[in-house]
C-alpha positions, 0 to 999 in steps of 0.5 A: 934337693940332694938331702930330701932325695936321700931320706926316702931311700933310707926309709924305704929299704927297712919297709921292704925288708919288713914286707919281705919278712912278713911275706916269708912268715905268711908263707911259713904259717900257710905251710905249717897249716897245711902240714899240721893235719898230716903231722898229727895223723903221723904222730897219733897213728905211728909215732905214739903207737911205736913208742907204746910198743917200745915200752911194752917190749921192755915191760911185763905188760899183761893184756888183762892188766896188772904190774907193768914193771920193767923187765928188760931184756927178758921179753927179748931173750925169752923169744928163743924159748918159743918153740914156734918162733923158728918154724914160723920164720921159716914158713914165712920166708918160704911163703914169701919167696914162692908168692913173690916169684910166681905172682911177679912173673905172672903179673909181668907176663900178663902186663906184656900181653895186654899192654896194647889198647884194644877191646879185647885187652881192655876186657882182660885187664878188667877181669884180671883187676876185679879181684883186687877190689875185693878185701883180703878177708872177704876173699879168704872167706870166699875161698874157705867156702870153695875149698870146704869139702862139706859146702864147697862146689869144687869137690862135688863138681869133680866127683860128678865128672868122675875125676875124683872118688872122695872130696879133695882136702885142700887144707888138710895137709901142710903142702895143700894148705900152703899151695891153696893159700898161694893160689888165693893170693895170686888170684887176689893180687895179680891184677894189682901188680899187673897194673903197676907193671903195665903203667911202666911198660906204657912209659917206654917210648915206642921209638926205642923198640923201632930203633932196636928193630932197625938194628936187627934185635929180636923180641928176646933181646929187646925184652932183655936189653930194653924192657927189663932195664927201663921197667926196673923202677916198677919191678922194684916197687912191686918187689918191695910191696910183695915182699913186705906184704908176704912177710906180714901175712895174717888174714889169709892163714888166720881164716883159711888154716888157723895156722894148721894143720899142726902149726905147719902154716903159722906166720910170724904175724900169727905168732905175734897174735897168739902171744898177745891175744891167746897167751895175754902176753903183750910184752913178748908180742911187742918184742917180736914186733920190734924184731919184725920191724927191724927186719923189714926196715933192713930188707927194704933198705937192701932193696933200695940200695941195690936199685940205686946201685944198679941205676 
């Protein structure tokens, strides 16, 4: 009886191991099946284009075809000879700073005002969020029509009220074109960032504010020592999205100003477009794209590291 009872124990252990290995293989196969569509999506729409841009950046690659021979590092060193490079970089940074400061401050202020759930606040939230549903190209075309001195309604209305004597040139000077575009972007995106910050505000427990009231803390101290620290993740997300989107600005300036007047509102992405589709030099455009990608990676890493250090 002792011998016959030992045999099933010896034969059962390998069977259990085989079942366990089969279970792990099934789970692994299921995981690979779920991840495969996303992996294919990333490879086709990110990895392959990135490798192609890298190849273009070290090649004499023309949009019209021809010899695509290696010419590294001519495309990178030739960027310094482009007279529009540094003006476009300076203007893009200036535009990014202005938009980020104004839009996030305005979005935070509105989020603080409408965070309570009331009928009036619900209406305000909807009204402010509606422009975010409109595409940026469509919004740019809309504002181009509004700003136009020929077909736009703004100047005729002001003239009829006796406030101006001649049509306003919203896009005729560098400063006017810049601030007109900034107003468009603030109108279009403030509701989106308001929503992000409002979600963060609603995640803060009311008990914390009640405890602060019992300790005699005023509204400013509560905002400074409670709201801002606990809202830091939402602010960081908004900051990253706003800075990245502003550095990659293209649609609004291409539709409203075409980089004018006198190339005063040309952004770095517009410069890439000109190199690729007006000068037909994909090599220089790809080299400039590599620089922009590296700059964005560095900026985002600095922001993430700063947030982590504060946490």
